[in-house]
C-alpha positions as CSV (number, residue, x, y, z in Angstrom):
1,M,-17.8,5.3,-35.1
2,K,-14.3,6.5,-35.2
3,K,-12.1,4.8,-32.6
4,V,-10.7,6.7,-29.6
5,K,-6.9,7.2,-30.1
6,V,-4.7,6.4,-27.1
7,I,-1.0,7.2,-26.8
8,V,1.0,5.1,-24.4
9,L,4.2,6.9,-23.7
10,R,7.4,4.9,-22.9
11,T,11.0,5.5,-22.3
12,A,14.1,3.6,-21.2
13,G,13.1,1.4,-18.3
14,T,9.4,1.3,-19.0
15,N,8.2,-2.3,-18.8
16,C,4.4,-2.3,-18.4
17,D,3.7,-0.6,-21.8
18,Y,2.5,-3.7,-23.7
19,E,0.0,-4.6,-20.9
20,T,-1.3,-1.0,-21.0
21,V,-1.7,-1.1,-24.8
22,H,-3.5,-4.5,-24.5
23,A,-5.9,-3.1,-21.8
24,F,-7.0,-0.2,-24.0
25,Q,-7.2,-2.4,-27.1
26,K,-9.4,-4.8,-25.2
27,V,-12.0,-2.0,-24.8
28,G,-11.9,-0.9,-28.4
29,A,-9.4,1.9,-28.5
30,D,-6.8,2.5,-31.3
31,V,-3.6,2.5,-29.3
32,E,-0.1,3.6,-30.3
33,L,3.1,3.0,-28.3
34,V,5.3,6.0,-28.6
35,H,8.8,6.8,-27.2
36,I,9.1,10.1,-25.4
37,N,12.0,11.1,-27.7
38,Q,9.6,11.0,-30.7
39,L,7.5,13.8,-29.0
40,I,10.6,15.7,-28.0
41,R,11.9,15.6,-31.6
42,K,8.4,16.5,-32.9
43,E,8.2,13.3,-34.9
44,K,4.9,12.8,-33.1
45,E,2.4,15.2,-31.6
46,L,-0.1,14.7,-28.8
47,S,-2.9,16.5,-30.5
48,P,-4.4,13.5,-32.5
49,Y,-4.9,11.5,-29.3
50,Q,-7.8,11.7,-26.7
51,I,-6.0,9.7,-24.0
52,L,-2.4,9.9,-22.8
53,A,-1.2,6.9,-20.6
54,F,2.0,6.8,-18.6
55,P,2.6,3.0,-17.9
56,G,4.6,1.4,-15.1
57,G,8.2,0.4,-15.0
58,F,11.4,2.1,-13.9
59,A,11.8,5.1,-16.2
60,Y,15.5,5.9,-16.6
61,G,16.2,3.3,-13.8
62,D,14.4,5.5,-11.3
63,D,17.7,7.4,-10.9
64,I,17.5,10.4,-8.5
65,A,14.0,9.4,-7.5
66,A,11.3,7.2,-9.1
67,G,9.9,9.0,-12.2
68,K,11.8,12.2,-11.6
69,I,13.8,12.4,-14.9
70,M,10.8,11.7,-17.1
71,A,8.8,14.2,-15.1
72,N,11.4,16.8,-15.8
73,E,11.2,16.0,-19.5
74,L,7.5,16.7,-19.4
75,K,8.0,20.0,-17.5
76,Y,10.9,21.4,-19.5
77,K,10.7,19.8,-23.0
78,L,7.0,19.1,-23.6
79,R,5.2,21.5,-21.3
80,D,3.3,23.5,-24.0
81,S,1.9,20.4,-25.7
82,V,1.0,18.7,-22.4
83,E,-0.7,21.9,-21.2
84,K,-2.7,22.1,-24.4
85,F,-3.7,18.5,-24.1
86,I,-5.1,19.2,-20.7
87,A,-6.8,22.4,-21.7
88,D,-8.5,20.5,-24.6
89,G,-10.3,18.4,-22.0
90,K,-8.6,15.2,-22.7
91,L,-7.7,12.3,-20.4
92,M,-4.5,11.2,-18.7
93,I,-3.7,8.1,-16.6
94,G,-0.5,7.2,-14.8
95,I,0.0,3.7,-13.4
96,C,2.7,3.0,-10.7
97,N,5.8,4.6,-12.3
98,G,3.5,6.6,-14.5
99,F,1.8,7.9,-11.4
100,Q,5.2,8.8,-10.0
101,V,6.1,10.7,-13.2
102,M,2.8,12.6,-13.1
103,I,2.9,13.6,-9.5
104,K,6.5,14.8,-9.7
105,A,5.7,16.8,-12.8
106,G,2.9,18.4,-10.9
107,L,0.2,17.4,-13.4
108,F,-2.5,17.1,-10.7
109,S,-2.2,20.9,-10.2
110,G,-1.2,22.3,-13.6
111,F,2.6,21.7,-13.3
112,N,2.4,22.4,-9.6
113,G,0.2,25.5,-10.0
114,S,1.3,29.1,-10.0
115,N,3.8,28.9,-7.0
116,G,5.7,25.9,-8.5
117,T,5.7,24.0,-5.2
118,Q,5.4,20.3,-5.2
119,E,3.0,19.6,-2.4
120,M,2.6,15.8,-2.9
121,T,5.0,13.0,-3.7
122,L,5.4,9.2,-3.7
123,Y,8.1,8.3,-1.3
124,T,10.1,5.1,-0.3
125,N,7.9,2.4,1.2
126,D,7.9,2.4,5.0
127,S,9.0,-1.2,4.8
128,G,12.2,-0.1,3.1
129,K,11.8,-2.7,0.4
130,Y,10.1,-3.5,-2.9
131,E,6.5,-4.6,-2.3
132,C,5.0,-7.0,-4.8
133,R,1.6,-8.7,-4.0
134,W,-2.1,-8.4,-4.6
135,I,-4.1,-5.9,-2.5
136,H,-7.6,-4.8,-1.9
137,L,-8.8,-1.2,-2.7
138,K,-11.9,0.8,-1.9
139,S,-13.3,3.1,-4.5
140,V,-14.0,6.4,-2.8
141,E,-17.7,7.2,-3.3
142,N,-17.5,11.0,-3.8
143,S,-14.6,10.8,-6.2
144,K,-14.7,13.0,-9.3
145,C,-12.6,10.6,-11.3
146,I,-13.8,9.8,-14.8
147,F,-11.9,6.5,-14.9
148,T,-13.7,5.0,-11.9
149,K,-17.3,5.9,-12.6
150,N,-19.6,3.1,-11.4
151,I,-16.7,0.9,-10.7
152,K,-17.0,-1.9,-8.0
153,Q,-16.9,-0.5,-4.5
154,R,-14.0,-2.9,-3.7
155,V,-11.4,-4.1,-6.2
156,Y,-8.5,-6.5,-6.1
157,L,-5.3,-5.6,-8.0
158,P,-1.6,-6.3,-7.9
159,I,1.1,-3.8,-6.8
160,G,4.8,-3.8,-7.6
161,H,6.8,-0.8,-6.3
162,G,9.6,0.5,-4.0
163,E,8.5,4.1,-3.8
164,G,4.7,4.1,-3.4
165,K,4.1,6.0,-0.2
166,F,1.7,8.8,-0.9
167,T,2.6,11.7,1.4
168,T,2.3,15.5,1.5
169,T,3.9,18.5,3.0
170,N,1.0,19.0,5.4
171,E,-2.3,17.4,6.4
172,G,-4.2,20.3,4.9
173,V,-3.2,19.1,1.4
174,I,-4.9,15.8,2.0
175,D,-7.9,17.5,3.6
176,K,-8.4,19.5,0.5
177,L,-8.0,16.5,-1.8
178,E,-10.6,14.5,0.2
179,S,-13.1,17.4,0.5
180,N,-12.8,18.1,-3.3
181,G,-13.4,14.5,-4.4
182,Q,-9.9,14.0,-5.6
183,V,-9.0,10.9,-3.6
184,V,-10.0,7.9,-5.8
185,F,-8.7,4.7,-4.2
186,K,-7.7,3.7,-0.6
187,Y,-6.0,0.6,0.6
188,V,-8.4,-1.7,2.6
189,D,-8.6,-5.2,3.9
190,A,-10.7,-8.0,2.3
191,E,-13.8,-6.8,4.2
192,G,-13.4,-3.1,3.1
193,N,-12.0,-1.8,6.4
194,T,-9.3,0.9,6.2
195,A,-5.9,-0.6,6.0
196,T,-4.2,1.3,8.8
197,S,-1.1,-0.8,9.0
198,Y,1.4,-2.9,7.0
199,P,1.1,-5.1,5.0
200,L,-2.5,-4.2,4.1
201,N,-1.3,-0.6,3.5
202,P,1.8,-1.8,1.6
203,N,3.8,1.4,1.6
204,G,2.6,3.4,4.5
205,S,0.6,6.0,2.4
206,D,-0.9,8.8,4.4
207,R,-4.6,8.0,5.0
208,C,-4.1,4.8,3.0
209,I,-4.3,6.7,-0.3
210,A,-3.6,4.6,-3.4
211,G,-4.8,6.9,-6.2
212,I,-5.9,10.5,-6.8
213,C,-7.2,12.7,-9.6
214,D,-7.1,16.4,-10.5
215,A,-10.0,18.7,-9.8
216,T,-11.6,17.9,-13.1
217,G,-11.5,14.1,-12.7
218,R,-9.8,13.8,-16.0
219,I,-6.2,13.3,-14.8
220,F,-5.8,10.2,-12.8
221,G,-2.9,8.3,-11.1
222,M,-2.7,5.2,-9.0
223,M,0.0,2.9,-7.6
224,P,-1.7,-0.5,-8.2
225,H,-1.8,-2.0,-11.7
226,P,-5.2,-2.3,-13.3
227,E,-3.7,-3.4,-16.6
228,R,-2.4,-6.5,-14.9
229,Y,-6.0,-7.7,-14.1
230,V,-8.2,-7.3,-17.2
231,S,-9.2,-11.0,-17.5
232,K,-10.0,-13.7,-14.9
233,Y,-6.9,-15.6,-16.1
234,N,-4.7,-12.8,-14.6
235,H,-6.0,-13.6,-11.1
236,P,-3.7,-15.7,-8.9
237,R,-6.6,-18.0,-7.9
238,W,-8.5,-18.3,-11.2
239,T,-8.4,-22.1,-11.1
240,R,-9.9,-22.2,-7.6
241,E,-12.5,-19.4,-7.6
242,N,-15.6,-18.7,-9.6
243,L,-14.5,-15.4,-11.1
244,D,-16.1,-13.0,-13.6
245,E,-14.6,-13.2,-17.1
246,E,-13.6,-9.6,-16.8
247,G,-10.9,-8.5,-14.3
248,D,-11.4,-5.7,-11.9
249,G,-9.0,-3.4,-13.7
250,L,-10.7,-3.4,-17.1
251,A,-13.5,-1.0,-16.1
252,I,-10.9,1.8,-15.6
253,F,-9.9,1.6,-19.3
254,R,-13.4,1.2,-20.5
255,N,-14.6,4.3,-18.6
256,A,-11.8,6.3,-20.2
257,V,-12.6,5.2,-23.7
258,E,-16.4,5.7,-23.3
259,Y,-15.8,9.2,-22.0
260,A,-13.3,10.0,-24.8
261,E,-15.8,8.9,-27.4
262,G,-17.6,12.2,-26.7
263,L,-14.6,14.4,-27.2
264,E,-13.9,16.1,-30.5
265,D,-10.6,15.3,-32.3
């Protein structure tokens, strides 16, 4: 069988690209690391790939706001090719800074939909500082997300961000996301109870939201880092606990590749 082709898109300041490449390779994908300028100069095209990944890091130093400059490159330099990629039924994932890029480009609503209004963002953590630790997440049962199909109800993953607070212009936006199955992950405690306060909700996200998808379930973004926990040896207590060989994050990449195997080139 022909391998699924994944493009991991990087730019100045990206620093989780190799981990993302490794995660996709670990589940059998053919992965290529590509600089965004190669797409802008048309040295590379998106069309040969079935999955587009935006990894974590600090794109362009997070000047202006986290992910904003790269988001504008997508909107104003690569819009046609990105829209065709989406229209062709392919998959996208954004992790941490990649999620910031996607949400500020409006990719969860077709470049912010017809009115061009950005209804959601990822804002400065309520703590006012960079948060870096391992956290618990609950997988939302009614989620449409392709990437989290049959995933464990509760997962343990690391975070590392300064602007991770998911917030919206009004409560109705989140009501719509939840009723439409677009909320994918929420921050919880070790027993699975909603993390209503800091530090269990590490950034103060509205309704503890840690990840969302678009209405099709094919476009997915999350603040925690699944690529940093694909093996038990990534776990901070791997020498002290009887852990599965496979880390909690690997299922996300496997689900994407298995879905993409059914897509035509």
